[in-house]
C-alpha positions as a Markdown table, in Angstrom:
| # | Residue | x | y | z |
|---|---|---|---|---|
| 1 | Unk | 140.5 | -13.5 | 119.4 |
| 2 | Unk | 137.7 | -11.1 | 118.9 |
| 3 | Unk | 134.7 | -11.6 | 116.7 |
| 4 | Unk | 133.9 | -9.2 | 114.0 |
| 5 | Unk | 131.4 | -6.6 | 115.3 |
| 6 | Unk | 129.0 | -6.5 | 112.3 |
| 7 | Unk | 126.7 | -3.9 | 113.9 |
| 8 | Unk | 129.5 | -1.5 | 114.6 |
| 9 | Unk | 130.7 | -1.8 | 111.0 |
| 10 | Unk | 127.1 | -1.1 | 109.8 |
| 11 | Unk | 126.9 | 2.0 | 111.9 |
| 12 | Unk | 130.3 | 3.2 | 110.6 |
| 13 | Unk | 129.3 | 2.7 | 107.0 |
| 14 | Unk | 126.1 | 4.5 | 107.6 |
| 15 | Unk | 128.0 | 7.4 | 109.1 |
| 16 | Unk | 130.4 | 7.5 | 106.1 |
| 17 | Unk | 127.5 | 7.6 | 103.7 |
| 18 | Unk | 125.9 | 10.4 | 105.6 |
| 19 | Unk | 129.2 | 12.3 | 105.8 |
| 20 | Unk | 129.6 | 12.3 | 102.0 |
| 21 | Unk | 126.1 | 13.6 | 101.6 |
| 22 | Unk | 124.2 | 10.5 | 100.7 |
| 23 | Unk | 120.7 | 9.7 | 101.8 |
| 24 | Unk | 121.1 | 6.4 | 103.7 |
| 25 | Unk | 117.3 | 5.8 | 103.3 |
| 26 | Unk | 117.3 | 5.7 | 99.5 |
| 27 | Unk | 116.5 | 2.4 | 98.0 |
| 28 | Unk | 120.0 | 1.5 | 96.7 |
| 29 | Unk | 121.6 | 2.3 | 100.0 |
| 30 | Unk | 119.2 | 0.9 | 102.6 |
| 31 | Unk | 121.0 | -2.5 | 102.9 |
| 32 | Unk | 124.5 | -1.2 | 102.0 |
| 33 | Unk | 125.8 | -1.1 | 105.6 |
| 34 | Unk | 124.7 | -4.7 | 106.1 |
| 35 | Unk | 126.3 | -5.8 | 102.9 |
| 36 | Unk | 129.6 | -4.0 | 103.6 |
| 37 | Unk | 129.8 | -5.5 | 107.1 |
| 38 | Unk | 129.4 | -9.0 | 105.7 |
| 39 | Unk | 132.0 | -8.2 | 103.1 |
| 40 | Unk | 134.5 | -6.9 | 105.6 |
| 41 | Unk | 133.9 | -10.0 | 107.8 |
| 42 | Unk | 135.0 | -12.1 | 104.8 |
| 43 | Unk | 137.8 | -9.9 | 103.6 |
| 44 | Unk | 139.4 | -9.5 | 107.0 |
| 45 | Unk | 139.0 | -13.2 | 108.0 |
| 46 | Unk | 142.8 | -13.6 | 108.3 |
| 47 | Unk | 143.2 | -11.2 | 111.2 |
| 48 | Unk | 142.9 | -13.8 | 113.9 |
| 49 | Unk | 144.8 | -16.6 | 111.9 |
| 50 | Unk | 148.4 | -17.5 | 112.4 |
| 51 | Unk | 149.8 | -18.4 | 108.9 |
| 52 | Unk | 152.4 | -20.6 | 110.4 |
| 53 | Unk | 149.6 | -23.1 | 111.4 |
| 54 | Unk | 149.3 | -24.1 | 107.8 |
| 55 | Unk | 152.7 | -25.8 | 108.1 |
| 56 | Unk | 152.0 | -27.7 | 111.3 |
| 57 | Unk | 151.6 | -30.9 | 109.2 |
| 58 | Unk | 154.8 | -31.8 | 107.4 |
| 59 | Unk | 155.4 | -34.7 | 105.0 |
| 60 | Unk | 158.7 | -36.5 | 104.5 |
| 61 | Unk | 159.9 | -36.8 | 101.0 |
| 62 | Unk | 163.5 | -37.2 | 99.8 |
| 63 | Unk | 163.4 | -34.1 | 97.7 |
| 64 | Unk | 165.9 | -31.2 | 98.2 |
| 65 | Unk | 165.3 | -29.3 | 94.9 |
| 66 | Unk | 163.1 | -26.3 | 94.4 |
| 67 | Unk | 159.3 | -26.5 | 95.0 |
| 68 | Unk | 157.4 | -23.6 | 93.4 |
| 69 | Unk | 153.7 | -22.8 | 93.5 |
| 70 | Unk | 153.3 | -19.8 | 91.2 |
| 71 | Unk | 150.4 | -17.6 | 90.2 |
| 72 | Unk | 148.6 | -17.8 | 93.5 |
| 73 | Unk | 145.8 | -15.3 | 93.1 |
| 74 | Unk | 145.1 | -13.1 | 96.1 |
| 75 | Unk | 143.3 | -9.9 | 97.1 |
| 76 | Unk | 143.9 | -7.7 | 100.1 |
| 77 | Unk | 143.0 | -4.3 | 101.5 |
| 78 | Unk | 145.5 | -1.5 | 101.7 |
| 79 | Unk | 145.8 | -0.5 | 105.4 |
| 80 | Unk | 146.4 | 3.1 | 104.5 |
| 81 | Unk | 143.3 | 3.7 | 102.4 |
| 82 | Unk | 141.1 | 0.6 | 102.9 |
| 83 | Unk | 140.8 | 0.0 | 99.2 |
| 84 | Unk | 141.7 | -3.3 | 97.5 |
| 85 | Unk | 144.9 | -4.4 | 95.9 |
| 86 | Unk | 145.1 | -7.7 | 94.1 |
| 87 | Unk | 147.6 | -9.8 | 92.2 |
| 88 | Unk | 149.4 | -13.1 | 92.4 |
| 89 | Unk | 152.1 | -14.6 | 94.6 |
| 90 | Unk | 154.9 | -17.0 | 93.7 |
| 91 | Unk | 156.2 | -19.1 | 96.6 |
| 92 | Unk | 159.3 | -21.3 | 96.3 |
| 93 | Unk | 161.3 | -23.2 | 98.8 |
| 94 | Unk | 164.0 | -25.9 | 98.9 |
| 95 | Unk | 163.1 | -28.6 | 101.3 |
| 96 | Unk | 165.7 | -29.7 | 103.9 |
| 97 | Unk | 165.8 | -33.2 | 105.6 |
| 98 | Unk | 162.7 | -34.2 | 103.6 |
| 99 | Unk | 160.4 | -31.7 | 105.2 |
| 100 | Unk | 157.7 | -30.7 | 102.7 |
| 101 | Unk | 154.3 | -29.1 | 103.0 |
| 102 | Unk | 151.1 | -29.9 | 101.2 |
| 103 | Unk | 151.1 | -27.7 | 98.1 |
| 104 | Unk | 147.7 | -26.1 | 99.0 |
| 105 | Unk | 149.2 | -24.9 | 102.3 |
| 106 | Unk | 151.4 | -22.4 | 100.4 |
| 107 | Unk | 148.3 | -20.9 | 98.8 |
| 108 | Unk | 146.4 | -21.0 | 102.2 |
| 109 | Unk | 149.3 | -19.1 | 103.8 |
| 110 | Unk | 149.2 | -16.4 | 101.2 |
| 111 | Unk | 145.4 | -16.1 | 101.5 |
| 112 | Unk | 145.5 | -15.9 | 105.3 |
| 113 | Unk | 148.2 | -13.2 | 105.4 |
| 114 | Unk | 146.4 | -11.2 | 102.7 |
| 115 | Unk | 143.0 | -11.2 | 104.4 |
| 116 | Unk | 143.6 | -8.4 | 106.8 |
| 117 | Unk | 144.4 | -4.7 | 106.4 |
| 118 | Unk | 147.8 | -5.1 | 104.9 |
| 119 | Unk | 150.9 | -3.9 | 103.0 |
| 120 | Unk | 152.2 | -5.8 | 100.1 |
| 121 | Unk | 155.7 | -5.8 | 101.6 |
| 122 | Unk | 154.4 | -7.4 | 104.8 |
| 123 | Unk | 152.5 | -10.1 | 102.9 |
| 124 | Unk | 155.8 | -11.0 | 101.1 |
| 125 | Unk | 157.9 | -11.1 | 104.3 |
| 126 | Unk | 155.3 | -12.9 | 106.4 |
| 127 | Unk | 154.8 | -15.7 | 104.0 |
| 128 | Unk | 158.6 | -16.2 | 103.6 |
| 129 | Unk | 159.1 | -16.0 | 107.4 |
| 130 | Unk | 156.3 | -18.5 | 108.1 |
| 131 | Unk | 157.7 | -21.1 | 105.7 |
| 132 | Unk | 161.2 | -20.6 | 106.9 |
| 133 | Unk | 160.3 | -20.9 | 110.6 |
| 134 | Unk | 158.0 | -23.9 | 110.2 |
| 135 | Unk | 159.6 | -26.0 | 107.5 |
| 136 | Unk | 163.2 | -25.0 | 108.2 |
| 137 | Unk | 164.1 | -25.4 | 104.5 |
| 138 | Unk | 167.4 | -24.6 | 102.8 |
| 139 | Unk | 165.8 | -21.4 | 101.5 |
| 140 | Unk | 162.6 | -19.6 | 100.7 |
| 141 | Unk | 161.9 | -17.1 | 97.9 |
| 142 | Unk | 158.6 | -15.3 | 97.6 |
| 143 | Unk | 157.6 | -12.8 | 94.9 |
| 144 | Unk | 154.4 | -10.9 | 95.0 |
| 145 | Unk | 153.0 | -8.7 | 92.2 |
| 146 | Unk | 149.9 | -6.6 | 92.6 |
| 147 | Unk | 147.9 | -3.7 | 91.4 |
| 148 | Unk | 146.9 | -1.2 | 94.1 |
| 149 | Unk | 143.6 | 0.6 | 93.7 |
| 150 | Unk | 145.0 | 3.4 | 95.9 |
| 151 | Unk | 147.3 | 4.1 | 93.0 |
| 152 | Unk | 144.9 | 3.5 | 90.2 |
| 153 | Unk | 141.6 | 5.1 | 91.3 |
| 154 | Unk | 143.0 | 8.0 | 93.4 |
| 155 | Unk | 146.2 | 9.9 | 93.9 |
| 156 | Unk | 148.6 | 9.0 | 91.1 |
| 157 | Unk | 145.8 | 7.5 | 89.0 |
| 158 | Unk | 147.9 | 5.1 | 87.0 |
| 159 | Unk | 145.8 | 2.0 | 86.2 |
| 160 | Unk | 147.7 | -1.1 | 85.2 |
| 161 | Unk | 150.8 | -0.2 | 87.2 |
| 162 | Unk | 152.1 | -3.2 | 89.2 |
| 163 | Unk | 154.2 | -3.3 | 92.3 |
| 164 | Unk | 156.6 | -6.2 | 92.7 |
| 165 | Unk | 158.1 | -7.3 | 96.1 |
| 166 | Unk | 160.3 | -10.2 | 96.9 |
| 167 | Unk | 161.7 | -11.8 | 100.1 |
| 168 | Unk | 164.7 | -14.1 | 100.1 |
| 169 | Unk | 165.5 | -16.3 | 103.0 |
| 170 | Unk | 168.2 | -18.9 | 103.6 |
| 171 | Unk | 170.1 | -20.0 | 100.5 |
| 172 | Unk | 168.2 | -17.5 | 98.4 |
| 173 | Unk | 169.6 | -14.5 | 100.3 |
| 174 | Unk | 173.0 | -14.6 | 98.8 |
| 175 | Unk | 172.8 | -17.1 | 95.9 |
| 176 | Unk | 172.1 | -15.2 | 92.6 |
| 177 | Unk | 172.0 | -18.5 | 90.7 |
| 178 | Unk | 169.2 | -19.9 | 92.8 |
| 179 | Unk | 167.2 | -16.7 | 92.6 |
| 180 | Unk | 167.6 | -16.6 | 88.8 |
| 181 | Unk | 166.4 | -20.2 | 88.6 |
| 182 | Unk | 163.2 | -19.4 | 90.5 |
| 183 | Unk | 162.7 | -16.2 | 88.5 |
| 184 | Unk | 163.0 | -18.1 | 85.2 |
| 185 | Unk | 160.5 | -20.8 | 86.5 |
| 186 | Unk | 158.1 | -18.0 | 87.5 |
| 187 | Unk | 158.3 | -16.5 | 84.0 |
| 188 | Unk | 157.6 | -19.8 | 82.2 |
| 189 | Unk | 154.1 | -20.0 | 80.9 |
């Protein structure tokens, strides 16, 4: 696992500012490279994390009905443009053989996967696959909805547009009734 090279980020930011025609010595920009490097260190803190580790501790509870944590806020950086996208994730699973995770672990998994240069589709699949592998539930269903700054502030320029992705594993893959149940629970206020 490599450490974040803050000095290298600072140099790169300074070069970008110079390349767009800015004076890197003007008052407002003098500390910008340092601030950006610290921000990137935080925003990309999930790069060296394995999201499956959040499910290494399992509790046993006789419950084999849906468990849903919805409206998990997250932010990430589009790996194509290095601009933010943000939204919320909804994570559901049906425990098997009493294997349940602490509820906060679902949110931690989402955060870990999002804190790296990323694609929304990959966040959705990685969260679902991590839970499926580690908890071995009957099924997992993950829905992620986000607004992408690469679509709202450049290119298409459509603020407010949302992208929704989903990943179904186990029982959720072929059972429309189970999927509809989760979707209706997500839509409840």
